[in-house]
C-alpha distance (Angstrom), angle and dihedral (degrees) to the residues before:
residue distance angle dihedral
M1 . . .
V2 3.86 . .
P3 3.87 113.2 .
G4 3.80 117.5 -99.1
S5 3.82 123.2 -124.6
Q6 3.79 130.7 -80.1
T7 3.80 121.3 -112.5
T8 3.92 106.1 172.6
L9 3.75 123.7 59.9
L10 3.73 121.1 166.8
W11 3.81 137.7 179.7
A12 3.84 101.6 -131.5
T13 3.86 91.5 176.5
P14 3.82 133.2 -2.5
G15 3.80 106.4 -69.6
V16 3.84 97.1 10.0
L17 3.70 120.8 99.5
H18 3.86 119.8 -164.6
W19 3.80 130.6 -167.8
D20 3.83 138.5 178.6
P21 3.79 121.8 -102.0
I22 3.73 116.3 -82.5
A23 3.79 115.6 -138.9
C24 3.84 115.7 -103.5
S25 3.80 93.2 8.1
Q26 3.87 122.6 138.5
S27 3.76 94.2 178.5
Y28 3.82 140.1 1.2
N29 3.78 138.9 -124.0
V30 3.90 122.9 -153.1
Y31 3.86 119.2 -152.6
R32 3.82 121.7 -165.8
L33 3.76 124.8 -158.5
S34 3.75 134.6 -178.9
L35 3.76 107.6 -121.2
Q36 3.90 90.0 -153.4
A37 3.80 91.2 58.1
W38 3.82 90.9 46.8
S39 3.76 110.6 116.8
D40 3.80 144.6 155.6
T41 3.76 103.5 -149.0
N42 3.78 96.7 171.6
H43 3.83 92.6 43.9
D44 3.76 94.9 -130.4
G45 3.81 93.8 133.5
L46 3.83 92.5 -104.7
A47 3.80 121.5 104.5
D48 3.75 117.5 -118.9
S49 3.77 89.5 -121.3
Y50 3.77 136.8 8.0
G51 3.81 94.8 -157.6
T52 3.81 136.8 -91.0
C53 3.75 131.0 -82.6
L54 3.74 114.0 -73.3
Q55 3.86 98.3 173.2
S56 3.77 132.0 -5.6
G57 3.85 138.2 -166.7
L58 3.81 94.0 28.2
S59 3.78 113.7 170.2
A60 3.82 94.0 -171.2
L61 3.79 126.8 72.8
A62 3.72 91.7 -116.7
A63 3.82 144.5 65.9
E64 3.73 135.1 -165.3
D65 3.77 125.0 -132.9
A66 3.79 111.2 173.6
S67 3.75 93.3 170.3
S68 3.86 119.8 105.0
P69 3.80 123.1 -144.6
L70 3.74 119.1 -118.5
P71 3.89 115.7 -79.9
G72 3.84 106.9 -73.6
W73 3.77 95.2 14.8
L74 3.82 131.2 106.2
N75 3.82 132.7 -153.9
G76 3.79 124.3 -145.0
Y77 3.76 125.9 -156.8
L78 3.81 134.4 -150.5
V79 3.72 126.4 -172.8
S80 3.88 128.0 -154.8
G81 3.70 131.8 -172.1
D82 3.79 122.9 -128.0
G83 3.75 123.3 -152.1
P84 3.79 142.5 160.3
L85 3.85 91.5 -72.4
G86 3.78 95.7 47.4
E87 3.79 141.3 -91.5
G88 3.81 119.4 -23.6
S89 3.78 128.3 -133.8
L90 3.82 127.8 -69.2
G91 3.83 84.5 -145.0
F92 3.73 129.6 -105.9
S93 3.83 135.4 -64.7
S94 3.84 121.2 -117.3
S95 3.75 87.7 -93.7
G96 3.85 90.8 56.7
L97 3.79 97.4 -108.3
P98 3.84 120.3 134.5
R99 3.81 116.2 -99.7
V100 3.72 111.7 -121.3
P101 3.80 124.5 -167.0
A102 3.84 122.7 -130.5
S103 3.71 88.1 -120.1
A104 3.76 126.5 11.0
C105 3.84 121.5 -130.6
P106 3.74 115.8 -100.9
C-alpha cells in the first residue's frame, strides 16, 4: 500500500518541523516551497509547483531547516511518506487535484 498524505505539521522549536506518523510509511520526505513564488498560471486550482525536496529518507517524525527566508518572504512545507510501493501523496489542492512537487525526492 502506498502511504497516505500528511495533515498536521507543527513547529516544535525554531527550525524543527514535526508531524504525525503517516500510515504505511517507512520513511518521510520533506518539501519546501517559497509562498511568494507560489502561483497558478493556468488557473486550474493547482499551484505550478509544490516545492523541491529539502530532505528525503527521514526515519524520524521531524526535520530541521535552519535557513531563513528572505525578508518579507515565507516558506511552506509539505511532508510525504515513502513505503515499499513508492512515495505517498502531498495531499490535494482546493480543486481536488493532487499536489505534485517541482522535483521529487530521490
